[in-house]
C-alpha distance (Angstrom), angle and dihedral (degrees) to the residues before:
residue distance angle dihedral
L1 . . .
T2 3.81 . .
Q3 3.78 91.6 .
Y4 3.79 90.9 46.9
S5 3.81 93.4 50.2
N6 3.82 89.1 52.8
S7 3.80 93.1 49.6
E8 3.80 123.8 109.2
F9 3.82 89.5 -124.1
F10 3.81 91.7 58.7
K11 3.81 92.3 44.8
K12 3.81 90.3 52.0
E13 3.81 90.6 49.3
I14 3.80 90.1 52.4
E15 3.81 90.1 47.1
L16 3.81 92.2 50.6
N17 3.80 92.6 48.6
S18 3.80 97.6 42.4
L19 3.77 123.2 107.3
S20 3.78 104.4 -91.2
S21 3.80 95.0 -154.7
A22 3.81 96.1 53.0
I23 3.79 121.8 93.2
P24 2.96 113.9 -133.6
K25 3.77 91.5 31.3
K26 3.79 115.3 -105.5
I27 3.77 135.2 -169.2
N28 3.78 128.8 -154.5
L29 3.79 120.1 -120.1
G30 3.81 89.0 -122.9
Q31 3.79 90.6 57.5
I32 3.79 91.3 49.9
S33 3.79 90.8 52.5
N34 3.82 89.3 53.9
L35 3.82 93.9 55.2
K36 3.78 113.7 110.2
V37 3.78 116.6 -123.6
I38 3.79 115.4 -164.2
I39 3.80 110.3 -147.0
P40 3.80 125.8 170.2
L41 3.79 109.9 -114.7
N42 3.78 93.4 -142.1
Y43 3.83 111.0 84.7
E44 3.81 92.2 -152.2
E45 3.80 90.3 55.5
Q46 3.81 90.6 49.2
T47 3.79 90.2 51.0
H48 3.80 91.9 46.9
I49 3.80 92.3 50.4
A50 3.82 91.6 46.6
T51 3.81 90.7 50.9
I52 3.80 92.3 50.4
L53 3.80 92.1 47.9
S54 3.81 91.6 48.0
D55 3.81 90.1 50.4
I56 3.80 89.9 50.7
D57 3.82 90.7 49.5
S58 3.81 89.7 51.0
E59 3.81 91.3 50.1
I60 3.80 90.6 49.0
E61 3.81 90.0 53.4
V62 3.82 91.0 50.4
L63 3.80 90.6 49.9
K64 3.81 92.0 47.9
K65 3.81 90.0 52.9
K66 3.81 90.8 49.2
Q67 3.79 90.4 48.6
A68 3.81 91.0 51.5
K69 3.82 90.5 50.5
Y70 3.81 91.7 49.9
K71 3.80 90.8 49.0
Q72 3.80 90.2 52.1
L73 3.80 90.7 47.7
K74 3.80 91.2 49.3
Q75 3.78 91.7 48.3
G76 3.80 91.1 50.4
L77 3.79 92.8 47.8
M78 3.80 92.1 47.4
Q79 3.80 90.0 50.1
N80 3.81 90.9 50.8
L81 3.80 91.2 48.3
L82 3.79 94.1 47.6
T83 3.81 94.1 47.3
G84 3.80 92.2 46.9
K85 3.81 95.6 -116.8
I86 3.79 87.7 124.1
R87 3.78 122.3 34.7
L88 3.76 126.7 -163.1
V89 3.78 115.5 -137.8
């Protein structure tokens, strides 16, 4: 359910059912209770899907950390190049 509520599909459903005149957008509890949630009936399938999604989330976190390290490395290298500490030949 957590994965579903974070999905783009769910967010679009909330957007479509929200009060268009309200800022920020709001949705009534009655409208939320009318939203359709598609859940596999088989518990094993639910568990399998949840495991896959958790693994994907873990991989995304690893990649975000790598990206942050590369950005720091790039920033450091650019600083060294711009200050003349490192020269390209």
